[in-house]
MARVEX-518791 format. One record per residue: residue number from 1; residue in one letter; chain; z, x, y of N, C-alpha, C in turn. Coordinates in steps of 0.2 Angstrom, whole numbers, plus 2048, in hexadecimal, padded with zeros to 3 digits. Atoms other than C-alpha are relative to their C-alpha. Layout:
BEGIN
   k r c n_z n_x n_y ca_z ca_x ca_y c_z c_x c_y
 NUM A A   Z   X   Y    Z    X    Y   Z   X   Y
...
***
This chain:
BEGIN
   k r c n_z n_x n_y ca_z ca_x ca_y c_z c_x c_y
   1 M A 7F9 7FF 801  545  226  E06 802 802 7F8
   2 T A 7FF 7FE 807  54B  22F  DF6 806 7FD 7FD
   3 A A 7FA 804 803  556  225  DEA 805 805 7FD
   4 L A 7FB 7FC 804  566  22C  DE4 801 7FE 7F9
   5 L A 7FF 803 806  567  220  DD6 7FA 7FB 7FF
   6 T A 806 805 802  558  216  DCD 801 7FE 7F9
   7 F A 800 803 807  559  20A  DBF 7F8 7FE 7FF
   8 Q A 807 802 802  547  208  DB7 800 7FC 7FA
   9 D A 801 804 805  545  1F9  DAC 806 801 7FA
  10 V A 7FA 7FF 804  557  1FB  DA4 802 7FA 7FC
  11 A A 7FD 805 804  55D  1F0  D96 806 802 7FC
  12 K A 7FA 7FE 803  56E  1EF  D8E 802 7FA 7FC
  13 S A 7FD 805 804  575  1E5  D7F 806 803 7FC
  14 F A 7FA 7FE 805  585  1E6  D74 7FF 7FD 7F9
  15 T A 800 803 807  585  1E5  D61 807 7FF 7FE
  16 L A 7F9 801 802  595  1DD  D5B 800 801 7F8
  17 H A 800 7FE 807  597  1E6  D4A 805 7FC 7FC
  18 L A 7FA 804 803  5A7  1DC  D46 7FE 7F9 800
  19 R A 802 807 800  59D  1CC  D48 7F9 7FF 7FD
  20 G A 806 801 804  58F  1CF  D3C 7FA 803 803
  21 G A 806 7FD 7FD  584  1DA  D47 7FD 7FB 806
  22 V A 803 804 7FB  582  1CC  D54 7FE 804 807
  23 V A 802 7FC 7FA  578  1D3  D63 802 7FC 807
  24 L A 7FF 803 7FA  57F  1CE  D74 7FC 803 806
  25 P A 804 7FD 7FA  572  1D1  D82 804 800 806
  26 V A 7FD 800 7FA  578  1D6  D93 7FC 800 806
  27 V A 805 800 7FA  56A  1DB  D9F 7FA 802 7FD
  28 D A 806 7FE 802  558  1DE  D9D 7FB 800 807
  29 G A 805 800 7FB  54A  1E4  DA9 804 802 807
  30 V A 7FC 7FE 7FA  557  1EC  DB6 7FC 805 803
  31 S A 803 7FB 7FB  54D  1F5  DC4 803 800 807
  32 L A 7FD 800 7F9  556  1FA  DD4 802 807 801
  33 S A 7FF 7F9 7FE  55A  209  DDE 805 800 805
  34 V A 7FB 7FF 7FB  568  210  DE9 7FE 806 804
  35 A A 802 7FB 7FC  563  21B  DF8 806 803 804
  36 A A 7FB 7FD 7FC  56D  227  E03 802 7FB 806
  37 G A 7FD 804 7FB  578  21D  E0F 7FF 7F8 7FF
  38 E A 800 807 802  576  20D  E06 805 7FE 7FB
  39 C A 7FB 803 805  583  202  DFD 7FD 7FA 7FD
  40 V A 803 805 804  57B  1F7  DF0 805 7FD 7FC
  41 V A 7FB 804 803  587  1E9  DEA 7FD 7FC 7FA
  42 L A 802 805 805  584  1E1  DD9 804 7FA 800
  43 G A 7FD 806 800  587  1CF  DDA 7FF 7FC 7FA
  44 G A 800 804 806  589  1C1  DCD 806 7FF 7FD
  45 P A 7FA 802 803  596  1B9  DC2 803 805 7FB
  46 S A 7FD 7FC 805  5A2  1C2  DB6 7FC 7FF 7FA
  47 G A 804 800 806  598  1C7  DA6 7F9 800 801
  48 A A 807 7FF 7FF  588  1C9  DAF 7FD 807 7FE
  49 G A 802 7F9 802  587  1DB  DAB 801 805 805
  50 K A 800 7FB 7FB  58C  1E3  DBB 804 806 7FE
  51 S A 7FC 7FA 802  59A  1EF  DB4 7FC 804 7FB
  52 S A 804 7FD 805  58E  1F3  DA6 7FB 805 803
  53 L A 805 7FC 7FC  581  1F9  DB3 803 807 802
  54 L A 7FC 7FA 7FD  58E  205  DBB 801 805 7FB
  55 K A 7FE 7FB 806  594  20C  DAA 7F9 803 7FD
  56 M A 806 7FD 802  582  20F  DA5 7FE 806 805
  57 A A 801 7FB 7FB  57F  218  DB6 804 806 7FF
  58 Y A 7FB 7FA 801  58E  223  DB2 800 803 7FA
  59 G A 801 7FD 807  589  226  DA0 805 7FE 7FB
  60 N A 7FB 802 805  597  21D  D98 7FD 7FB 7FB
  61 Y A 803 804 804  58C  210  D91 7F9 802 7FF
  62 R A 807 7FF 802  57B  213  D88 7FC 7FA 802
  63 C A 804 806 7FF  56D  207  D8D 7FA 800 7FA
  64 D A 805 801 805  560  200  D81 7F9 802 802
  65 A A 807 7FE 7FE  550  204  D8B 801 801 808
  66 G A 800 7FE 7F9  54B  20B  D9C 803 806 802
  67 A A 7FE 7FA 7FD  550  219  DA7 805 7FF 805
  68 I A 7FB 800 7FA  55F  21C  DB3 800 807 803
  69 L A 802 7FA 7FC  55A  22A  DBF 805 802 805
  70 V A 7FB 7FE 7FB  568  234  DC9 7FD 806 803
  71 R A 803 7FB 7FD  562  23F  DD6 805 806 800
  72 D A 7FC 7FA 800  569  251  DD4 7FC 805 804
  73 G A 804 7FB 7FC  562  25C  DE2 7F9 7FD 801
  74 D A 807 802 800  54F  25C  DE0 7FE 7FD 7FA
  75 A A 802 803 807  550  255  DCE 803 7F9 800
  76 A A 7FE 807 802  552  244  DC7 802 800 7F9
  77 V A 7FE 7FF 807  55D  244  DB7 801 7F9 7FD
  78 D A 800 807 803  55B  235  DAB 807 800 7FC
  79 M A 7F9 801 803  56D  230  DA6 7FF 7FD 7F9
  80 V A 801 803 806  566  227  D97 7FE 806 7FB
  81 R A 802 7FB 805  55F  237  D8F 803 807 801
  82 A A 7FD 7F9 7FE  569  245  D97 805 802 7FB
  83 D A 7FB 7FD 804  573  251  D8D 807 7FF 802
  84 P A 7F9 802 7FE  586  24D  D8D 803 805 805
  85 R A 7FE 7FB 7FB  589  25E  D96 7FD 7FF 807
  86 V A 803 801 7F9  57D  259  DA4 803 7FA 803
  87 V A 7FC 806 7FD  586  248  DA6 806 802 803
  88 L A 7F9 7FE 7FD  597  250  DA8 7FF 804 806
  89 S A 802 7FC 7FA  58F  25C  DB5 7FF 7FB 806
  90 L A 802 805 7FA  588  24D  DBF 807 7FD 802
  91 R A 7FA 803 7FE  599  245  DBE 805 804 805
  92 T A 7FC 7FB 7FC  5A1  255  DC6 7FD 800 807
  93 R A 804 7FE 7FA  594  258  DD3 7FD 7FA 804
  94 V A 805 805 7FD  58A  248  DD7 803 7F9 800
  95 I A 7FE 807 801  592  237  DD0 808 800 800
  96 A A 7F9 802 800  5A3  230  DD5 800 7F9 7FD
  97 Y A 7FF 806 803  5A9  221  DCB 807 7FD 801
  98 V A 7F9 803 7FF  5B8  216  DD0 800 7F9 7FD
  99 S A 7FF 807 804  5BD  208  DC4 806 7FC 803
 100 Q A 7FA 804 7FE  5CA  1FB  DC5 807 802 7FE
 101 F A 7F9 7FD 803  5D7  205  DBC 800 807 800
 102 L A 7FF 7F9 800  5DE  216  DBD 802 803 7F9
 103 R A 7FF 7FD 807  5DE  221  DAD 801 807 802
 104 V A 7FE 7F9 7FF  5E7  231  DAF 805 803 7FB
 105 I A 7FA 7FD 804  5F3  23D  DA6 806 7FE 802
 106 P A 7FA 804 7FE  603  234  DA6 805 804 805
 107 R A 7FA 7FC 7FC  60F  242  DAE 7FD 804 806
 108 V A 803 7FC 7FA  603  249  DBB 801 7FB 806
 109 S A 7FE 804 7FA  608  244  DCD 7FA 7FD 803
 110 A A 806 804 7FC  5FD  238  DD8 7FC 805 804
 111 F A 803 7FC 7FC  5FA  246  DE4 7FB 805 7FC
 112 D A 803 7FC 804  5F5  252  DD6 7F9 7FD 7FD
 113 V A 806 804 802  5E9  245  DCF 7FA 800 805
 114 V A 805 800 7FA  5E0  244  DE0 7FD 807 801
 115 E A 802 7F9 7FE  5E0  256  DE4 7FB 803 7FA
 116 A A 804 7FD 805  5D9  25B  DD3 7F9 7FD 800
 117 A A 806 803 7FF  5CB  24F  DD5 7FC 803 805
 118 G A 804 7FD 7FB  5C6  257  DE5 7FE 807 7FE
 119 R A 802 7F9 803  5C6  269  DDD 7FB 7FF 7FB
 120 E A 805 800 806  5BC  263  DCE 7FA 7FE 804
 121 G A 806 802 7FC  5B0  25B  DDB 7FD 806 804
 122 G A 803 7FB 7FC  5AD  26C  DE3 804 802 806
 123 L A 7FC 7FE 7FA  5BA  26D  DF1 804 806 7FF
 124 D A 7FB 7FB 801  5C4  27C  DF4 807 7FD 800
 125 A A 7F9 802 801  5D7  27B  DF1 803 7FD 807
 126 A A 7FD 802 7FA  5DC  279  E03 7FC 7FA 803
 127 T A 804 806 7FE  5CE  26C  E07 802 7FA 7FC
 128 A A 7FE 805 805  5D3  262  DF7 807 7FE 802
 129 R A 7FA 802 7FE  5E5  262  DFD 800 7FC 806
 130 A A 801 803 7F9  5E1  25D  E0F 7FD 7F9 7FF
 131 R A 804 807 801  5D5  24F  E09 805 7FB 7FC
 132 G A 7FB 804 804  5E2  249  DFC 805 7FD 804
 133 K A 7FB 803 7FC  5EF  247  E09 7FE 7FB 805
 134 D A 803 804 7FB  5E4  23F  E15 7FE 7F9 7FD
 135 L A 802 806 804  5DD  232  E08 806 7FC 7FE
 136 L A 7FA 804 802  5EE  22D  E01 804 7FD 806
 137 A A 7FD 803 7FA  5F5  22B  E13 7FC 7FA 803
 138 R A 804 805 7FE  5E6  221  E18 801 7F9 7FC
 139 L A 800 805 805  5E8  216  E09 807 7FD 7FF
 140 N A 7FA 802 7FF  5FA  213  E0E 805 800 7F9
 141 L A 7FC 7FF 806  602  21A  DFE 806 804 803
 142 P A 7FA 7FC 7FD  614  220  E03 800 807 7FD
 143 E A 800 7F9 802  616  232  E03 805 802 7FB
 144 R A 7FA 7FF 805  626  231  DF9 7FD 7FF 7F8
 145 L A 803 801 807  61A  22B  DEA 7FB 806 7FE
 146 W A 805 7FB 802  60E  23A  DEB 802 804 7FA
 147 S A 7FD 7FB 805  619  245  DE0 801 7FC 7F9
 148 L A 7FE 804 806  61B  237  DD3 7FA 7FE 7FC
 149 P A 806 802 804  60F  233  DC4 7FE 7F8 801
 150 P A 802 807 7FE  605  223  DC8 801 7FB 7FB
 151 A A 7FE 805 805  60A  21B  DB7 806 7FC 803
 152 T A 7FA 804 7FD  61A  216  DC1 7FE 7FB 806
 153 F A 802 803 7FA  610  20E  DCF 7FE 7F8 7FE
 154 S A 803 806 800  60B  1FC  DD2 7F8 800 7FF
 155 G A 807 800 801  5F9  1F7  DCE 7FC 802 806
 156 G A 803 7FE 7FA  5F4  1F8  DE0 801 807 802
 157 E A 7FF 7F9 7FF  5FC  209  DE2 7FC 804 7FC
 158 Q A 804 7FC 804  5F4  20F  DD3 7F8 800 802
 159 Q A 807 801 7FE  5E3  209  DD9 7FE 804 806
 160 R A 801 7FC 7FA  5E5  212  DEA 7FF 807 7FE
 161 V A 800 7F9 803  5E8  222  DE0 7F9 801 7FD
 162 N A 806 800 804  5D8  21E  DD6 7FA 801 805
 163 I A 805 800 7FB  5CE  21B  DE6 800 807 804
 164 A A 800 7FA 7FD  5D4  22B  DEE 7FD 805 7FC
 165 R A 803 7FB 805  5CF  235  DDE 7F9 7FF 800
 166 G A 807 801 801  5BE  22D  DDE 7FC 802 807
 167 L A 803 7FF 7F9  5BA  230  DF1 801 807 803
 168 I A 7FE 7FA 7FD  5C2  241  DF4 7FA 805 801
 169 A A 805 7FB 7FF  5B3  24C  DF0 7F9 7FD 803
 170 D A 807 802 7FC  5A1  24C  DF8 7FB 7FE 7FB
 171 R A 805 802 805  598  244  DE9 7FB 7FB 804
 172 P A 804 804 7FC  588  23C  DF0 7FF 7F9 7FD
 173 L A 801 806 803  588  22D  DE4 807 7FD 7FE
 174 L A 7F9 803 801  597  221  DE3 7FF 7F9 7FC
 175 L A 800 806 804  599  214  DD5 807 7FC 800
 176 L A 7FA 803 7FE  5A6  207  DDA 801 7F9 7FC
 177 D A 7FF 806 804  5AC  1FA  DCD 806 7FC 802
 178 E A 7FB 805 7FE  5B7  1ED  DD6 806 805 802
 179 P A 7FB 7FC 7FF  5C1  1FB  DDE 806 7FD 804
 180 T A 7FB 803 7FC  5CB  1F0  DEA 803 7F9 7FD
 181 A A 7FE 806 803  5CF  1E2  DDE 807 7FF 800
 182 S A 7F8 800 801  5E2  1E6  DDD 803 801 807
 183 L A 7FE 7FE 7F9  5E3  1EA  DF0 801 7FA 805
 184 D A 7FF 805 7FA  5EA  1E0  DFF 7FB 801 805
 185 A A 805 800 7FB  5E0  1DD  E0E 800 806 804
 186 R A 800 7FA 7FC  5E6  1EC  E18 7FD 806 7FC
 187 N A 803 7FA 804  5E1  1F8  E0A 7F9 7FF 7FE
 188 R A 807 802 801  5D1  1EF  E07 7FC 803 806
 189 A A 804 7FD 7FA  5CC  1F3  E19 800 807 800
 190 V A 800 7F9 800  5D1  205  E17 7FA 802 7FB
 191 V A 805 7FE 805  5C5  206  E07 7F9 7FF 803
 192 A A 807 801 7FD  5B7  1FE  E11 7FE 805 805
 193 E A 801 7FA 7FB  5B9  20B  E1F 7FE 806 7FC
 194 L A 801 7FA 804  5B9  219  E12 7F9 800 7FD
 195 V A 807 801 803  5A9  212  E0A 7FB 801 805
 196 R A 805 7FF 7FA  5A0  211  E1B 800 807 802
 197 E A 800 7F8 7FF  5A5  223  E1E 7FC 803 7FB
 198 K A 804 7FD 805  59D  228  E0E 7F9 7FE 801
 199 L A 807 802 7FF  58D  21E  E12 7FE 804 806
 200 A A 803 7FD 7FA  58C  226  E23 7FF 807 7FF
 201 A A 801 7F9 802  58E  237  E1B 7FA 801 7FC
 202 G A 806 800 805  57E  233  E10 801 7FF 7F9
 203 A A 7FF 802 807  586  22D  E00 7FD 7FA 7FF
 204 G A 802 806 803  57F  21F  DF6 805 7FD 7FC
 205 V A 7FB 804 803  58A  211  DEF 7FD 7FB 7FC
 206 L A 802 806 804  587  205  DE0 807 7FD 7FF
 207 G A 7F9 803 801  596  1F9  DE0 800 7F9 7FE
 208 I A 7FE 807 802  59E  1E9  DDA 806 7FE 804
 209 F A 7FA 802 7FC  5A9  1E0  DE6 7FF 7F8 800
 210 H A 800 807 801  5AD  1CE  DE2 804 7FD 807
 211 D A 7FD 802 7F9  5B7  1CD  DF3 7FB 800 805
 212 S A 805 801 7FB  5AB  1C6  DFF 801 804 806
 213 E A 7FF 7FC 7FA  5B3  1CE  E0E 7FE 807 7FF
 214 M A 801 7F9 802  5B2  1DF  E06 7F9 801 7FF
 215 R A 807 800 801  5A0  1DC  E00 7FC 800 807
 216 D A 803 800 7F9  59B  1D7  E12 801 806 804
 217 A A 7FF 7FA 7FC  5A3  1E6  E19 7FD 806 7FE
 218 V A 803 7FA 802  59A  1F3  E0F 7F9 7FF 7FE
 219 A A 807 801 804  58A  1EC  E07 7FB 801 805
 220 T A 807 800 7FC  579  1F0  E0E 7FB 7FB 7FD
 221 R A 803 805 803  572  1E5  E01 803 7FE 7F9
 222 V A 7FD 803 806  577  1DA  DF2 7FA 7FF 7FB
 223 V A 804 801 806  56E  1DA  DE1 803 7FB 7FC
 224 D A 7FD 805 804  571  1CA  DD7 7FE 802 7F9
 225 V A 802 7FE 807  572  1D0  DC5 7FE 7FB 7FB
 226 T A 802 806 804  570  1BF  DBE 7F8 800 7FF
 227 R A 807 800 801  55D  1C1  DC1 7FE 804 7FA
 228 F A 802 7FC 805  55D  1CE  DB4 802 7FD 7F9
 229 A A 7FE 804 805  567  1C3  DA8 7FB 7FB 7FE
 230 Q A 805 806 801  55A  1B5  DAA 7F9 803 7FD
 231 A A 806 7FD 802  54C  1C1  DA7 801 802 7F8
 232 R A 7FE 7FE 807  555  1C6  D96 7FF 7F9 7FC
 233 A A 7FF 806 804  557  1B4  D91 7F9 7FC 800
 234 A A 806 803 800  545  1AF  D95 7FC 801 7F9
***
């Protein structure tokens, strides 16, 4: 089975320049993979390095050692060494990332945020509009809000827009960083269903879900990140 995402002996630390250059180790020796149709959930306490792994896979964080390979057709691209233009191209076509917070242009409407993400992900205009409407309706965002900028919404409403934006296109690799933390049970169930649909369509997911019901609903396996922290401290 071909992996969509592979971590090979990855290490990450932060240097605190405002604290005299103190080095704060995060993870070391991380080796794991995500295959098509698989949802790998990163487990462990806060501060174990779970979000850092997702950000490295997306190219937001650099890593100190190792390789992070993302499958792009018949090729495997190392996110650690790839040219920034290649990383941006992968984000458009291959990798979707849903964080805990929505960051968008302030005056753009919720529907336009979602529709634009679909078109950027390769959908034609009509398909992007249809999928945007379907996702926002399934996520129980009232239609009266669709024409308003998300900055006026509650945290849970903003996150539903964020999830719709991340899932609208057909990218094969999904990185989900606590996407349901601000959602109620009803909408967590909707997100679980959407994730399972992506898995059934052949996508691979690397995610963080502290909610045990959500984790149990989507995970095909759980990787305890603390074992990589222990390897670092040895």
